[in-house]
C-alpha positions, -999 to 999 in steps of 0.1 A, spaced: -207 -35 124 -174 -44 116 -160 -77 130 -129 -68 151 -104 -93 162 -72 -73 172 -39 -91 178 -7 -73 183 -13 -41 164 9 -26 140 35 -8 148 48 -7 180 55 22 194 34 42 166 9 73 172 -25 66 159 -52 87 150 -84 83 134 -91 113 105 -130 121 94 -125 132 60 -151 137 35 -176 114 59 -150 84 56 -129 74 83 -91 68 79 -63 55 106 -27 69 105 -3 51 124 29 75 127 66 60 136 87 91 142 126 93 143 130 127 135 124 155 159 90 169 166 104 206 159 123 198 124 107 213 98 86 196 74 106 198 42 138 186 61 119 151 72 120 118 50 82 112 51 72 77 39 34 69 35 22 31 33 -9 23 21 -21 -18 22 -41 -39 -2 -72 -53 -7 -84 -73 24 -52 -61 45 -45 -35 69 -15 -16 84 -7 -51 101 8 -61 67 34 -32 71 46 -39 107 81 -51 99 84 -25 71 75 1 91 100 -5 119 129 -7 95 121 28 78 113 46 111 149 41 115 159 67 90 123 91 88 92 95 96 67 65 85 28 73 84 11 40 79 -26 39 66 -57 18 77 -82 26 46 -121 30 51 -137 -2 57 -106 -21 63 -91 -29 101 -124 -28 114 -129 8 106 -166 20 94 -178 6 59 -193 32 36 -225 26 23 -215 23 -13 -182 13 -34 -151 31 -30 -134 36 -66 -97 33 -63 -101 70 -72 -121 80 -42 -96 62 -22 -69 82 -36 -86 115 -31 -88 106 5 -52 99 7 -46 133 -11 -65 152 15 -49 133 41 -18 144 30 -25 180 24 -42 181 60 -11 165 76 13 192 60 36 164 45 61 180 19 65 157 -13 63 124 7 75 86 -9 44 67 -11 44 29 -11 15 10 -22 11 -29 -19 -12 -48 -42 -44 -21 -46 -23 2 -24 1 4 -53 -31 15 -76 -39 39 -49 -8 54 -49 -5 55 -83 -36 77 -90 -31 101 -56 3 112 -79 -13 109 -114 -42 131 -101 -21 157 -76 11 161 -95 36 173 -68 21 158 -38 50 130 -41 83 126 -46 86 89 -53 62 62 -60 71 20 -45 46 -1 -62 46 -35 -44 31 -62 -65 10 -42 -81 -22 -51 -94 -39 -60 -117 -27 -71 -153 -52 -75 -182 -48 -110 -181 -53 -117 -146 -83 -89 -147 -115 -113 -130 -124 -121 -97 -118 -158 -101 -80 -153 -115 -70 -131 -88 -84 -151 -61 -65 -183 -78 -35 -162 -79 -36 -148 -44 -38 -185 -32 -10 -197 -49 10 -170 -39 -3 -172 -2 12 -207 2 46 -192 -1 39 -169 31 52 -175 67 29 -190 92 31 -153 111 20 -136 79 -7 -159 71 -22 -151 103 -18 -115 100 -36 -116 69 -66 -137 78 -74 -113 110 -72 -85 81 -96 -104 62 -120 -112 90 -118 -74 99 -127 -66 65 -153 -92 63 -162 -110 27 -188 -84 18 -168 -54 14 -135 -75 5 -159 -82 -29 -169 -48 -33 -137 -34 -32 -123 -62 -57 -148 -47 -82 -134 -16 -76 -98 -27 -76 -104 -48 -115 -121 -15 -127 -91 5 -123 -61 3 -152 -31 12 -134 -12 7 -168 -31 37 -182 -24 62 -153 12 51 -147 24 71 -178 7 102 -163 31 101 -134 63 125 -134 80 111 -103 106 80 -101 89 48 -96 103 16 -85 83 -17 -88 92 -44 -62 78 -80 -63 84 -111 -47 103 -137 -69 71 -163 -62 44 -137 -65 15 -152 -89 -4 -117 -84 23 -97 -103 39 -115 -125 72 -103 -141 64 -93 -173 34 -72 -159 62 -50 -135 85 -50 -165 59 -32 -183 45 -10 -154 79 4 -150 89 7 -187 56 30 -188 74 59 -169 110 74 -180 125 68 -144 111 33 -136 127 2 -125 117 -34 -113 131 -53 -85 124 -93 -80 134 -103 -47 144 -138 -41 119 -163 -24 95 -135 -18 56 -139 -22 28 -114 -29 33 -96 5 70 -97 1 75 -65 23 64 -89 55 88 -113 53 114 -99 33 110 -64 51 148 -57 57 156 -62 17 125 -41 10 132 -11 31 168 -10 19 150 -7 -15 128 22 -4 154 40 12 175 38 -16 144 51 -38 140 79 -13 175 92 -14 
């Protein structure tokens, strides 16, 4: 059974629902600023997808900022955040199909998809494999560049970035890693390394914003520039002082970037 060590959960004031899709459990936290009677096409929906070993908790501050101007859906992927672990490895393509199925089931109309780390690969795969589902992508600290496409290199880079994280963020990530467990982490690490986001991103036909922290060793600047340059409407913003999970410690800056991208 997954180890659950929950502290204060993310985000405050959210409604939460577990969805069973194709035998997998997906948890969705929703913060809605819009009226429940507002038509779906008039809302400004944003979907947040966490990275490897993490959970919805890593989006706690960003979700609260974004909810001031729209409806935010924060996902917990199968096997993470204490959710049941599948019997077999889930490739990035499998996770993207799950997210796409949920978007369709929830009747969201072309939301903006925000993915952090491996989550950036997931949302890219959603947009590439299901054209028309999303209106834009925000890739925060996207993985994985060719030079770092091995488990030891990724773990070393993550360690280098983590030292710049706040104590609060380190506690959130530790809790999420414990909930995930080392076996599922390493299983999905292999899936992350197998997926080549730079091959899939040119198939995306929506605007793409790449956001990275200036101290992010996992997503180097040249890698971010390469990704943004692979799409017609791509750009990069580097947040000063930010680490790999820049959206937690610099939520205000990142939320401004996301809102500008949505607008």
